[in-house]
C-alpha positions as a Markdown table, in Angstrom:
| # | Residue | x | y | z |
|---|---|---|---|---|
| 1 | Met | -1.7 | -11.0 | 0.5 |
| 2 | Asn | 0.2 | -13.5 | -1.4 |
| 3 | Lys | 0.2 | -17.2 | 0.0 |
| 4 | Lys | 3.2 | -18.3 | -1.8 |
| 5 | Thr | 6.6 | -17.9 | 0.1 |
| 6 | Ile | 8.7 | -15.9 | -2.2 |
| 7 | Pro | 12.3 | -17.5 | -2.1 |
| 8 | Leu | 14.9 | -15.8 | -0.1 |
| 9 | Leu | 17.2 | -13.8 | -2.1 |
| 10 | Leu | 20.2 | -11.7 | -1.1 |
| 11 | Phe | 20.7 | -8.3 | -2.5 |
| 12 | Thr | 23.5 | -5.9 | -2.2 |
| 13 | Phe | 22.8 | -2.3 | -2.2 |
| 14 | Leu | 25.3 | 0.8 | -2.3 |
| 15 | Phe | 25.5 | 2.9 | 0.7 |
| 16 | Leu | 24.2 | 6.4 | -0.3 |
| 17 | Ser | 25.6 | 8.0 | 3.0 |
| 18 | Cys | 27.5 | 6.9 | 5.9 |
| 19 | Ser | 25.6 | 9.0 | 8.2 |
| 20 | Thr | 21.8 | 9.9 | 8.6 |
| 21 | Gln | 20.3 | 13.2 | 9.5 |
| 22 | Arg | 18.3 | 13.7 | 12.8 |
| 23 | Val | 14.8 | 13.3 | 11.7 |
| 24 | Ile | 12.5 | 15.8 | 13.8 |
| 25 | Val | 8.7 | 15.3 | 13.1 |
| 26 | Gln | 6.7 | 18.5 | 14.1 |
| 27 | Lys | 3.1 | 18.0 | 15.1 |
| 28 | Asn | 1.5 | 19.7 | 12.2 |
| 29 | Glu | -1.9 | 21.5 | 12.7 |
| 30 | Ser | -2.8 | 21.3 | 8.8 |
| 31 | Leu | -2.1 | 17.5 | 8.9 |
| 32 | Ser | -4.3 | 17.3 | 11.9 |
| 33 | Glu | -7.2 | 18.9 | 9.9 |
| 34 | Asp | -6.1 | 16.7 | 6.9 |
| 35 | Leu | -6.4 | 13.7 | 8.9 |
| 36 | Lys | -10.1 | 14.3 | 9.6 |
| 37 | Asn | -10.7 | 13.6 | 5.7 |
| 38 | Ile | -10.0 | 10.2 | 6.2 |
| 39 | Ser | -13.5 | 9.2 | 6.5 |
| 40 | Ile | -14.8 | 5.8 | 8.4 |
| 41 | Glu | -18.2 | 6.4 | 6.2 |
| 42 | Ser | -16.4 | 6.8 | 3.0 |
| 43 | Leu | -14.3 | 3.5 | 3.8 |
| 44 | Lys | -17.5 | 1.8 | 4.6 |
| 45 | Thr | -19.2 | 2.5 | 1.5 |
| 46 | Asn | -16.3 | 1.9 | -0.9 |
| 47 | Leu | -15.4 | -1.5 | 0.9 |
| 48 | Thr | -18.8 | -2.5 | 0.7 |
| 49 | Ala | -18.6 | -2.1 | -3.3 |
| 50 | Ile | -15.1 | -3.5 | -3.7 |
| 51 | Ala | -15.7 | -6.6 | -1.7 |
| 52 | Ser | -19.3 | -7.2 | -2.9 |
| 53 | Asp | -20.3 | -10.3 | -4.6 |
| 54 | Glu | -20.6 | -8.2 | -7.8 |
| 55 | Met | -17.0 | -8.2 | -8.0 |
| 56 | Glu | -16.8 | -12.0 | -8.1 |
| 57 | Gly | -13.8 | -12.1 | -5.9 |
| 58 | Arg | -11.7 | -10.0 | -8.2 |
| 59 | Asp | -9.5 | -12.7 | -9.5 |
| 60 | Thr | -6.5 | -11.3 | -11.5 |
| 61 | Gly | -7.4 | -10.2 | -15.2 |
| 62 | Ser | -11.2 | -11.3 | -14.4 |
| 63 | Glu | -14.5 | -9.2 | -15.1 |
| 64 | Gly | -15.1 | -8.9 | -11.6 |
| 65 | Gln | -11.5 | -7.4 | -11.1 |
| 66 | Lys | -12.0 | -4.9 | -14.0 |
| 67 | Lys | -15.5 | -3.9 | -12.5 |
| 68 | Ala | -13.4 | -3.0 | -9.2 |
| 69 | Gly | -10.9 | -1.2 | -11.3 |
| 70 | Arg | -13.7 | 0.8 | -12.8 |
| 71 | Tyr | -15.1 | 1.6 | -9.6 |
| 72 | Ile | -11.6 | 2.7 | -8.2 |
| 73 | Ile | -11.2 | 5.1 | -11.2 |
| 74 | Asp | -14.7 | 6.5 | -10.9 |
| 75 | Phe | -13.9 | 7.4 | -7.3 |
| 76 | Tyr | -10.6 | 9.3 | -8.4 |
| 77 | Lys | -12.6 | 11.3 | -11.1 |
| 78 | Lys | -15.2 | 12.2 | -8.5 |
| 79 | His | -12.5 | 13.7 | -6.2 |
| 80 | Gly | -10.3 | 15.3 | -8.8 |
| 81 | Val | -7.5 | 12.8 | -8.5 |
| 82 | Gly | -6.0 | 12.5 | -11.9 |
| 83 | Phe | -3.6 | 9.9 | -13.6 |
| 84 | Pro | 0.0 | 10.5 | -13.7 |
| 85 | Lys | 1.9 | 12.9 | -15.9 |
| 86 | Gly | 3.4 | 10.6 | -18.8 |
| 87 | Ala | 0.2 | 8.3 | -18.7 |
| 88 | Thr | -2.5 | 8.2 | -21.2 |
| 89 | Asn | -5.1 | 6.9 | -18.7 |
| 90 | Tyr | -5.4 | 5.4 | -15.2 |
| 91 | Tyr | -4.3 | 2.1 | -16.4 |
| 92 | Gln | -0.8 | 0.3 | -16.9 |
| 93 | Asn | -1.7 | -2.5 | -18.8 |
| 94 | Ile | 0.0 | -5.9 | -18.3 |
| 95 | Pro | -0.2 | -8.8 | -21.0 |
| 96 | Ala | -1.2 | -12.2 | -19.9 |
| 97 | Thr | 2.0 | -13.4 | -21.2 |
| 98 | Tyr | 4.0 | -11.7 | -18.5 |
| 99 | Leu | 1.5 | -12.7 | -16.0 |
| 100 | Asn | 1.7 | -16.1 | -16.9 |
| 101 | Ala | 5.5 | -16.6 | -17.4 |
| 102 | Asn | 6.3 | -17.8 | -14.1 |
| 103 | Tyr | 3.5 | -20.1 | -13.0 |
| 104 | Asn | 1.3 | -20.3 | -16.0 |
| 105 | Glu | -2.0 | -20.1 | -14.4 |
| 106 | Asn | -3.8 | -19.1 | -17.6 |
| 107 | Leu | -4.3 | -15.4 | -16.3 |
| 108 | Lys | -6.0 | -12.9 | -18.7 |
| 109 | Asp | -4.4 | -9.6 | -19.5 |
| 110 | Ser | -4.9 | -7.1 | -16.5 |
| 111 | Glu | -3.8 | -3.7 | -15.3 |
| 112 | Asn | -2.3 | -1.9 | -12.5 |
| 113 | Ile | -4.3 | 1.2 | -11.6 |
| 114 | Trp | -2.4 | 4.4 | -11.0 |
| 115 | Ala | -3.6 | 8.0 | -9.7 |
| 116 | Phe | -1.2 | 11.0 | -9.1 |
| 117 | Ile | -1.3 | 14.2 | -6.9 |
| 118 | Glu | 2.0 | 16.3 | -8.3 |
| 119 | Gly | 4.3 | 17.8 | -5.6 |
| 120 | Ser | 4.6 | 21.6 | -5.1 |
| 121 | Glu | 8.4 | 21.8 | -4.7 |
| 122 | Lys | 9.8 | 18.6 | -5.7 |
| 123 | Pro | 7.7 | 17.1 | -8.4 |
| 124 | Glu | 10.1 | 14.8 | -9.6 |
| 125 | Glu | 10.8 | 12.8 | -6.3 |
| 126 | Ile | 8.0 | 10.2 | -6.2 |
| 127 | Val | 6.3 | 8.6 | -3.0 |
| 128 | Val | 4.5 | 5.6 | -3.6 |
| 129 | Ile | 1.7 | 4.3 | -1.8 |
| 130 | Ser | 0.4 | 1.0 | -2.9 |
| 131 | Ala | -2.1 | -2.1 | -2.3 |
| 132 | His | -3.2 | -4.7 | -4.4 |
| 133 | Tyr | -6.8 | -4.8 | -5.7 |
| 134 | Asp | -6.9 | -8.5 | -6.8 |
| 135 | His | -8.0 | -11.3 | -4.6 |
| 136 | Val | -8.9 | -15.0 | -5.6 |
| 137 | Gly | -12.1 | -15.0 | -7.4 |
| 138 | Ile | -14.5 | -17.9 | -7.0 |
| 139 | Lys | -13.7 | -21.5 | -5.8 |
| 140 | Asn | -16.2 | -24.3 | -6.1 |
| 141 | Gly | -19.0 | -22.0 | -6.4 |
| 142 | Lys | -18.1 | -19.8 | -3.5 |
| 143 | Ile | -17.2 | -16.1 | -3.9 |
| 144 | Tyr | -14.0 | -15.0 | -2.0 |
| 145 | Asn | -14.6 | -11.4 | -1.3 |
| 146 | Gly | -11.5 | -10.5 | 0.0 |
| 147 | Ala | -12.6 | -7.7 | 2.4 |
| 148 | Asp | -9.6 | -7.6 | 4.4 |
| 149 | Asp | -7.1 | -9.2 | 1.9 |
| 150 | Asp | -7.0 | -6.6 | 0.4 |
| 151 | Gly | -10.2 | -4.7 | 0.2 |
| 152 | Ser | -9.1 | -2.9 | 3.1 |
| 153 | Gly | -5.8 | -1.7 | 1.8 |
| 154 | Thr | -7.6 | -0.9 | -1.5 |
| 155 | Val | -10.1 | 1.4 | 0.2 |
| 156 | Ala | -7.5 | 3.1 | 2.4 |
| 157 | Ile | -5.3 | 4.3 | -0.4 |
| 158 | Met | -8.3 | 5.5 | -2.1 |
| 159 | Glu | -9.2 | 7.6 | 0.8 |
| 160 | Ile | -5.4 | 8.6 | 1.3 |
| 161 | Ala | -5.4 | 9.9 | -2.5 |
| 162 | Ala | -8.4 | 12.0 | -1.7 |
| 163 | Ala | -7.1 | 13.4 | 1.2 |
| 164 | Phe | -3.7 | 14.3 | -0.4 |
| 165 | Gln | -6.0 | 16.1 | -3.4 |
| 166 | Lys | -8.0 | 18.0 | -0.7 |
| 167 | Ala | -4.9 | 19.1 | 0.9 |
| 168 | Lys | -3.6 | 20.4 | -2.6 |
| 169 | Glu | -6.6 | 22.0 | -3.4 |
| 170 | Asp | -6.8 | 23.8 | 0.0 |
| 171 | Gly | -3.2 | 25.1 | -0.6 |
| 172 | His | -1.0 | 23.0 | 1.2 |
| 173 | Gly | -0.6 | 20.1 | -0.8 |
| 174 | Pro | 2.7 | 17.6 | -0.7 |
| 175 | Lys | 6.2 | 18.8 | -1.8 |
| 176 | Arg | 6.9 | 15.6 | -3.4 |
| 177 | Ser | 4.6 | 14.0 | -5.8 |
| 178 | Ile | 2.3 | 11.2 | -4.7 |
| 179 | Leu | 1.9 | 8.0 | -6.9 |
| 180 | Ile | -0.9 | 5.9 | -5.9 |
| 181 | Leu | -0.5 | 2.2 | -7.2 |
| 182 | His | -3.4 | -0.4 | -6.9 |
| 183 | Met | -1.3 | -3.6 | -8.0 |
| 184 | Thr | -2.9 | -6.5 | -10.0 |
| 185 | Gly | -1.5 | -10.0 | -9.8 |
| 186 | Glu | -0.3 | -9.9 | -6.3 |
| 187 | Glu | -2.1 | -13.0 | -5.2 |
| 188 | His | -0.5 | -14.8 | -8.1 |
| 189 | Gly | 2.9 | -13.9 | -7.3 |
| 190 | Leu | 3.5 | -10.0 | -6.9 |
| 191 | His | 3.2 | -9.8 | -10.7 |
| 192 | Gly | 1.7 | -6.2 | -10.7 |
| 193 | Ser | 4.4 | -4.6 | -8.5 |
| 194 | Arg | 7.3 | -6.7 | -10.3 |
| 195 | Tyr | 5.9 | -5.4 | -13.7 |
| 196 | Tyr | 5.7 | -1.7 | -12.2 |
| 197 | Ser | 9.5 | -2.1 | -10.9 |
| 198 | Glu | 10.5 | -3.4 | -14.5 |
| 199 | Asn | 8.6 | -0.6 | -16.4 |
| 200 | Pro | 8.4 | 2.4 | -13.9 |
| 201 | Leu | 6.5 | 5.3 | -15.2 |
| 202 | Phe | 9.0 | 7.4 | -13.2 |
| 203 | Pro | 12.7 | 6.5 | -12.7 |
| 204 | Leu | 13.3 | 4.2 | -9.6 |
| 205 | Ala | 16.0 | 6.5 | -8.6 |
| 206 | Asn | 13.6 | 9.0 | -8.3 |
| 207 | Thr | 11.2 | 6.9 | -5.9 |
| 208 | Val | 11.7 | 7.8 | -2.4 |
| 209 | Ala | 9.9 | 5.3 | -0.7 |
| 210 | Asp | 6.8 | 2.8 | -0.8 |
| 211 | Val | 4.1 | 2.8 | 1.8 |
| 212 | Asn | 2.3 | -0.5 | 1.1 |
| 213 | Ile | -0.9 | -1.5 | 2.8 |
| 214 | Asp | -2.3 | -5.0 | 2.8 |
| 215 | Met | -4.7 | -6.3 | 5.2 |
| 216 | Ile | -5.5 | -3.6 | 7.7 |
| 217 | Gly | -9.3 | -4.1 | 8.8 |
| 218 | Arg | -9.1 | -6.9 | 11.2 |
| 219 | Arg | -7.2 | -8.2 | 14.4 |
| 220 | Asp | -5.3 | -11.4 | 14.9 |
| 221 | Asp | -5.1 | -14.0 | 17.7 |
| 222 | Phe | -2.1 | -12.1 | 19.1 |
| 223 | His | -4.5 | -9.0 | 19.8 |
| 224 | Lys | -7.8 | -10.6 | 20.8 |
| 225 | Glu | -8.6 | -7.9 | 23.5 |
| 226 | Asn | -7.4 | -4.9 | 21.5 |
| 227 | Asn | -7.5 | -4.0 | 17.8 |
| 228 | Asn | -5.4 | -0.5 | 18.4 |
| 229 | Tyr | -2.3 | -2.0 | 17.0 |
| 230 | Val | -0.5 | -2.4 | 13.5 |
| 231 | Tyr | 2.4 | -4.5 | 12.6 |
| 232 | Leu | 5.2 | -2.7 | 10.8 |
| 233 | Ile | 7.6 | -4.6 | 8.5 |
| 234 | Gly | 10.7 | -3.4 | 6.8 |
| 235 | Ser | 10.8 | 0.1 | 7.8 |
| 236 | Asp | 14.4 | -0.2 | 9.3 |
| 237 | Tyr | 15.7 | -2.5 | 6.5 |
| 238 | Leu | 17.0 | 0.2 | 4.3 |
| 239 | Ser | 16.5 | 3.7 | 5.8 |
| 240 | Thr | 17.1 | 4.8 | 9.6 |
| 241 | Asp | 15.2 | 7.9 | 8.4 |
| 242 | Leu | 12.2 | 6.2 | 7.4 |
| 243 | His | 12.1 | 3.9 | 10.7 |
| 244 | Thr | 12.4 | 7.2 | 12.6 |
| 245 | Val | 9.6 | 8.8 | 10.6 |
| 246 | Cys | 7.1 | 5.8 | 11.4 |
| 247 | Glu | 8.1 | 5.9 | 15.0 |
| 248 | Glu | 7.9 | 9.7 | 15.5 |
| 249 | Val | 4.7 | 10.3 | 13.6 |
| 250 | Asn | 3.0 | 7.6 | 15.6 |
| 251 | Lys | 4.0 | 9.3 | 18.9 |
| 252 | Lys | 2.9 | 12.8 | 17.6 |
| 253 | Tyr | -0.3 | 11.7 | 16.8 |
| 254 | Asn | -0.9 | 8.7 | 19.4 |
| 255 | Phe | -2.2 | 6.6 | 16.5 |
| 256 | Leu | -1.6 | 3.0 | 17.4 |
| 257 | Thr | 0.6 | 0.6 | 19.3 |
| 258 | Ile | 3.4 | -0.7 | 17.0 |
| 259 | Asp | 4.0 | -4.4 | 16.8 |
| 260 | Tyr | 7.3 | -5.4 | 15.4 |
| 261 | Lys | 6.8 | -9.3 | 15.9 |
| 262 | Tyr | 7.0 | -10.0 | 12.0 |
| 263 | Asn | 9.9 | -7.6 | 11.2 |
| 264 | Asp | 12.4 | -10.3 | 12.1 |
| 265 | Lys | 13.5 | -11.6 | 8.8 |
| 266 | Ser | 14.1 | -15.2 | 10.4 |
| 267 | Asp | 10.3 | -15.2 | 11.0 |
| 268 | Pro | 8.9 | -18.3 | 9.2 |
| 269 | Asn | 6.0 | -16.5 | 7.9 |
| 270 | His | 8.3 | -14.3 | 5.6 |
| 271 | Phe | 5.7 | -11.5 | 5.2 |
| 272 | Tyr | 8.5 | -9.2 | 4.1 |
| 273 | Tyr | 8.5 | -11.1 | 0.8 |
| 274 | Arg | 4.8 | -11.7 | 0.4 |
| 275 | Ser | 3.5 | -8.4 | -0.5 |
| 276 | Asp | 4.1 | -5.7 | -3.1 |
| 277 | His | 6.6 | -3.6 | -1.3 |
| 278 | Tyr | 9.0 | -6.3 | -1.9 |
| 279 | Asn | 9.5 | -5.3 | -5.5 |
| 280 | Phe | 10.5 | -1.9 | -4.5 |
| 281 | Ala | 12.8 | -3.1 | -1.7 |
| 282 | Lys | 14.9 | -5.2 | -3.9 |
| 283 | Asn | 15.6 | -2.4 | -5.9 |
| 284 | Gly | 17.1 | -0.5 | -2.9 |
| 285 | Ile | 13.9 | 1.7 | -2.2 |
| 286 | Pro | 12.9 | 1.9 | 1.3 |
| 287 | Val | 9.6 | 0.3 | 2.1 |
| 288 | Val | 7.2 | 0.1 | 5.0 |
| 289 | Phe | 4.5 | -2.6 | 5.0 |
| 290 | Ile | 1.5 | -1.9 | 7.3 |
| 291 | Phe | -0.5 | -5.1 | 8.2 |
| 292 | Asn | -2.8 | -6.4 | 10.7 |
| 293 | Gly | -1.7 | -10.1 | 10.7 |
| 294 | Thr | -3.8 | -13.2 | 9.6 |
| 295 | His | -6.8 | -14.5 | 11.0 |
| 296 | Ala | -9.1 | -17.5 | 10.5 |
| 297 | Asp | -11.0 | -16.0 | 7.6 |
| 298 | Tyr | -7.7 | -15.4 | 5.8 |
| 299 | His | -8.0 | -16.7 | 2.0 |
| 300 | Gln | -11.3 | -18.2 | 2.9 |
| 301 | Pro | -14.9 | -17.2 | 1.4 |
| 302 | Ser | -15.6 | -15.8 | 5.0 |
| 303 | Asp | -13.3 | -12.9 | 4.5 |
| 304 | Lys | -16.6 | -10.4 | 4.1 |
| 305 | Val | -17.1 | -6.9 | 5.0 |
| 306 | Gly | -19.3 | -7.6 | 7.7 |
| 307 | Lys | -16.2 | -8.8 | 9.8 |
| 308 | Ile | -14.2 | -5.5 | 9.1 |
| 309 | Glu | -13.5 | -3.4 | 12.1 |
| 310 | Phe | -14.1 | -0.1 | 10.4 |
| 311 | Asp | -12.5 | 1.8 | 13.7 |
| 312 | Ala | -9.1 | -0.1 | 13.3 |
| 313 | Leu | -9.1 | 0.2 | 9.4 |
| 314 | Thr | -9.7 | 4.2 | 9.7 |
| 315 | Gln | -7.1 | 4.7 | 12.5 |
| 316 | Arg | -4.5 | 2.6 | 10.3 |
| 317 | Ala | -5.4 | 4.3 | 7.2 |
| 318 | Lys | -4.6 | 7.7 | 9.1 |
| 319 | Tyr | -1.4 | 6.5 | 10.2 |
| 320 | Ala | -0.2 | 5.3 | 6.8 |
| 321 | Phe | -1.5 | 8.9 | 5.3 |
| 322 | Ala | 0.5 | 10.6 | 8.1 |
| 323 | Ile | 3.6 | 8.6 | 7.4 |
| 324 | Ala | 3.3 | 9.2 | 3.6 |
| 325 | Trp | 2.7 | 12.9 | 4.7 |
| 326 | Glu | 5.9 | 13.3 | 6.3 |
| 327 | Ile | 8.1 | 11.5 | 3.8 |
| 328 | Ala | 6.4 | 13.9 | 1.1 |
| 329 | Asn | 7.0 | 17.0 | 3.1 |
| 330 | Arg | 10.3 | 16.7 | 4.8 |
| 331 | Lys | 12.9 | 18.8 | 3.8 |
| 332 | Asp | 15.5 | 16.1 | 2.7 |
| 333 | Lys | 14.8 | 13.0 | 0.9 |
| 334 | Leu | 14.9 | 9.8 | 3.0 |
| 335 | Val | 18.5 | 8.5 | 3.1 |
| 336 | Val | 19.3 | 4.7 | 2.5 |
| 337 | Asp | 22.0 | 4.1 | 4.7 |
| 338 | Lys | 21.7 | 0.4 | 5.2 |
| 339 | Thr | 21.3 | -2.9 | 3.2 |
| 340 | Asp | 17.9 | -5.0 | 3.4 |
| 341 | Gly | 20.1 | -7.2 | 6.0 |
| 342 | Lys | 19.7 | -4.4 | 8.4 |
């Protein structure tokens, strides 16, 4: 997660509907089976690699980040998850001039990584699932592995992509298309998601929602006794439909306790502005930010794989998958019926 507090900006969005359909989420037996494809063992294997010293802290544009990117792409190839139609490979290249335009941090050329599962009935409608795969690199000779931030989100969306692909191969894939986005430059100012929002592969008007995952492998001081929780941020800012989906899916499958502590825009942490979903939200696209809160190892070299609670990571990844599944398979597109002022 980006440490910089993004300036508060006011955006006005058009009301697309004065009324919102009732959202009914049915418990789906095929989804129950698909949830079993979110594997704790695979999450452990992938995070051990992504947050290893070999990746050198995955600083934006660094060779360590590029190694992590190649690992991610190899995973997608192994699981039959291709790159999007209209792209020539798994990379959205971003030049250093763009990355350094705001803060001039001497970043090198970098890349977003994308993968794609085409929808069966409404392939032109896109559900984005995102996480950033960069971290802050090496400082004073110490490697900042970023296991939770955001190695946890990175491996979660890898696993989610593979689960959607498996469902498609089994004959019940998503009706809408799934675009998996691994963002670069988040730690330096949400650059990768901003670049995608300004240079979208698919029209933003066709983008139904962004399910963004940033730090889901730990617990914070507010939940010392129990890791069976998750923070949701932004789900009710633009779409009553999206918020209802998040609530109803959780009730149907009994995933987690939802904590809305950081959903208040007056909260001084301003988390809503500090991860990649924000660059979708500011364009009027409904977003939900899935988050475990911060801890003593946040942006420290001690954010290591050994401290990850993989039971919590797995359950939160399953919840994110179920939210995206419902958005992708519901009859009607999510209705935008609010401004981001709620």
